[in-house]
C-alpha positions as protocol buffer text, in pm:
chain_id: "A"
residue {
  index: 1
  type: MET
  ca { x: 7889 y: 4476 z: 12276 }
}
residue {
  index: 2
  type: VAL
  ca { x: 7841 y: 4645 z: 12614 }
}
residue {
  index: 3
  type: ARG
  ca { x: 7502 y: 4629 z: 12781 }
}
residue {
  index: 4
  type: CYS
  ca { x: 7407 y: 4803 z: 13106 }
}
residue {
  index: 5
  type: LEU
  ca { x: 7126 y: 4685 z: 13330 }
}
residue {
  index: 6
  type: GLY
  ca { x: 7103 y: 4914 z: 13629 }
}
residue {
  index: 7
  type: LYS
  ca { x: 7425 y: 4873 z: 13825 }
}
residue {
  index: 8
  type: LEU
  ca { x: 7540 y: 4566 z: 13629 }
}
residue {
  index: 9
  type: SER
  ca { x: 7718 y: 4582 z: 13292 }
}
residue {
  index: 10
  type: PHE
  ca { x: 7809 y: 4307 z: 13046 }
}
residue {
  index: 11
  type: ILE
  ca { x: 8072 y: 4279 z: 12775 }
}
residue {
  index: 12
  type: LYS
  ca { x: 8015 y: 3996 z: 12528 }
}
residue {
  index: 13
  type: ALA
  ca { x: 8266 y: 3835 z: 12295 }
}
residue {
  index: 14
  type: HIS
  ca { x: 8077 y: 3706 z: 11992 }
}
residue {
  index: 15
  type: PHE
  ca { x: 8218 y: 3432 z: 11770 }
}
residue {
  index: 16
  type: PHE
  ca { x: 8089 y: 3164 z: 11537 }
}
residue {
  index: 17
  type: THR
  ca { x: 7839 y: 2918 z: 11678 }
}
residue {
  index: 18
  type: GLY
  ca { x: 7903 y: 2546 z: 11676 }
}
residue {
  index: 19
  type: GLU
  ca { x: 8259 y: 2572 z: 11809 }
}
residue {
  index: 20
  type: HIS
  ca { x: 8377 y: 2530 z: 12168 }
}
residue {
  index: 21
  type: TYR
  ca { x: 8574 y: 2834 z: 12281 }
}
residue {
  index: 22
  type: THR
  ca { x: 8776 y: 2906 z: 12594 }
}
residue {
  index: 23
  type: TYR
  ca { x: 8765 y: 3266 z: 12718 }
}
residue {
  index: 24
  type: GLU
  ca { x: 9000 y: 3462 z: 12943 }
}
residue {
  index: 25
  type: TRP
  ca { x: 8908 y: 3823 z: 13028 }
}
residue {
  index: 26
  type: THR
  ca { x: 9180 y: 4047 z: 13179 }
}
residue {
  index: 27
  type: SER
  ca { x: 9152 y: 4398 z: 13320 }
}
residue {
  index: 28
  type: LEU
  ca { x: 9426 y: 4619 z: 13172 }
}
residue {
  index: 29
  type: ALA
  ca { x: 9332 y: 4956 z: 13322 }
}
residue {
  index: 30
  type: GLN
  ca { x: 9073 y: 5106 z: 13553 }
}
residue {
  index: 31
  type: PRO
  ca { x: 9021 y: 5427 z: 13747 }
}
residue {
  index: 32
  type: GLU
  ca { x: 9230 y: 5457 z: 14060 }
}
residue {
  index: 33
  type: GLY
  ca { x: 9050 y: 5390 z: 14383 }
}
residue {
  index: 34
  type: VAL
  ca { x: 8973 y: 5117 z: 14629 }
}
residue {
  index: 35
  type: ASN
  ca { x: 8623 y: 5050 z: 14493 }
}
residue {
  index: 36
  type: SER
  ca { x: 8670 y: 5075 z: 14118 }
}
residue {
  index: 37
  type: GLY
  ca { x: 8457 y: 4779 z: 14015 }
}
residue {
  index: 38
  type: ILE
  ca { x: 8409 y: 4405 z: 14033 }
}
residue {
  index: 39
  type: MET
  ca { x: 8462 y: 4157 z: 13747 }
}
residue {
  index: 40
  type: SER
  ca { x: 8295 y: 3817 z: 13741 }
}
residue {
  index: 41
  type: ASP
  ca { x: 8273 y: 3531 z: 13490 }
}
residue {
  index: 42
  type: GLN
  ca { x: 8624 y: 3601 z: 13355 }
}
residue {
  index: 43
  type: ASN
  ca { x: 8626 y: 3259 z: 13183 }
}
residue {
  index: 44
  type: GLU
  ca { x: 8287 y: 3295 z: 13014 }
}
residue {
  index: 45
  type: GLU
  ca { x: 8177 y: 3446 z: 12682 }
}
residue {
  index: 46
  type: THR
  ca { x: 8014 y: 3736 z: 12869 }
}
residue {
  index: 47
  type: LEU
  ca { x: 8212 y: 3932 z: 13128 }
}
residue {
  index: 48
  type: LYS
  ca { x: 7999 y: 4078 z: 13407 }
}
residue {
  index: 49
  type: LEU
  ca { x: 8095 y: 4412 z: 13562 }
}
residue {
  index: 50
  type: SER
  ca { x: 7944 y: 4574 z: 13868 }
}
residue {
  index: 51
  type: HIS
  ca { x: 8009 y: 4858 z: 14112 }
}
residue {
  index: 52
  type: LEU
  ca { x: 8189 y: 5063 z: 13846 }
}
residue {
  index: 53
  type: ILE
  ca { x: 8293 y: 5418 z: 13925 }
}
residue {
  index: 54
  type: GLU
  ca { x: 8335 y: 5706 z: 13683 }
}
residue {
  index: 55
  type: GLY
  ca { x: 8626 y: 5665 z: 13443 }
}
residue {
  index: 56
  type: LEU
  ca { x: 8782 y: 5450 z: 13170 }
}
residue {
  index: 57
  type: TYR
  ca { x: 8815 y: 5073 z: 13194 }
}
residue {
  index: 58
  type: MET
  ca { x: 9019 y: 4866 z: 12947 }
}
residue {
  index: 59
  type: PHE
  ca { x: 8984 y: 4489 z: 12902 }
}
residue {
  index: 60
  type: LYS
  ca { x: 9145 y: 4219 z: 12691 }
}
residue {
  index: 61
  type: VAL
  ca { x: 8972 y: 3894 z: 12599 }
}
residue {
  index: 62
  type: SER
  ca { x: 9175 y: 3598 z: 12475 }
}
residue {
  index: 63
  type: VAL
  ca { x: 8976 y: 3329 z: 12296 }
}
residue {
  index: 64
  type: SER
  ca { x: 9099 y: 2987 z: 12196 }
}
residue {
  index: 65
  type: ALA
  ca { x: 8957 y: 2679 z: 12029 }
}
residue {
  index: 66
  type: PRO
  ca { x: 9124 y: 2365 z: 11897 }
}
residue {
  index: 67
  type: GLY
  ca { x: 9379 y: 2494 z: 11645 }
}
residue {
  index: 68
  type: ALA
  ca { x: 9283 y: 2859 z: 11685 }
}
residue {
  index: 69
  type: PHE
  ca { x: 9362 y: 3161 z: 11905 }
}
residue {
  index: 70
  type: GLY
  ca { x: 9267 y: 3525 z: 11901 }
}
residue {
  index: 71
  type: GLU
  ca { x: 9243 y: 3826 z: 12125 }
}
residue {
  index: 72
  type: THR
  ca { x: 9084 y: 4166 z: 12118 }
}
residue {
  index: 73
  type: TYR
  ca { x: 9028 y: 4464 z: 12342 }
}
residue {
  index: 74
  type: ALA
  ca { x: 8726 y: 4645 z: 12482 }
}
residue {
  index: 75
  type: ASN
  ca { x: 8700 y: 4987 z: 12644 }
}
residue {
  index: 76
  type: VAL
  ca { x: 8419 y: 5089 z: 12878 }
}
residue {
  index: 77
  type: THR
  ca { x: 8369 y: 5452 z: 12978 }
}
residue {
  index: 78
  type: VAL
  ca { x: 8152 y: 5521 z: 13281 }
}
residue {
  index: 79
  type: LEU
  ca { x: 8017 y: 5874 z: 13262 }
}
residue {
  index: 80
  type: PRO
  ca { x: 7939 y: 6088 z: 13566 }
}
residue {
  index: 81
  type: ARG
  ca { x: 7592 y: 6047 z: 13706 }
}
residue {
  index: 82
  type: GLU
  ca { x: 7366 y: 6329 z: 13594 }
}
residue {
  index: 83
  type: TYR
  ca { x: 7156 y: 6483 z: 13868 }
}
residue {
  index: 84
  type: PRO
  ca { x: 6831 y: 6658 z: 13772 }
}
residue {
  index: 85
  type: TYR
  ca { x: 6826 y: 7025 z: 13853 }
}
residue {
  index: 86
  type: SER
  ca { x: 6543 y: 7161 z: 14071 }
}
């Protein structure tokens, strides 16, 4: 699930409740540029993204628990800002 709140976006990994999970979010691809976004909370269930620029972002989340491991991928596309015409 991706949720945008103004300039801040969230990606949430959702698993069964009642278990203790360890999360590791990794950026696999992002638009080229010096200021192409900031990731925070890479070891939490919800990855926080801010200052994204137009383009495609690709992420991997690895999740582990006692006796279990899994990983999946998430893509985020930031569309160009639409300006109202006068």
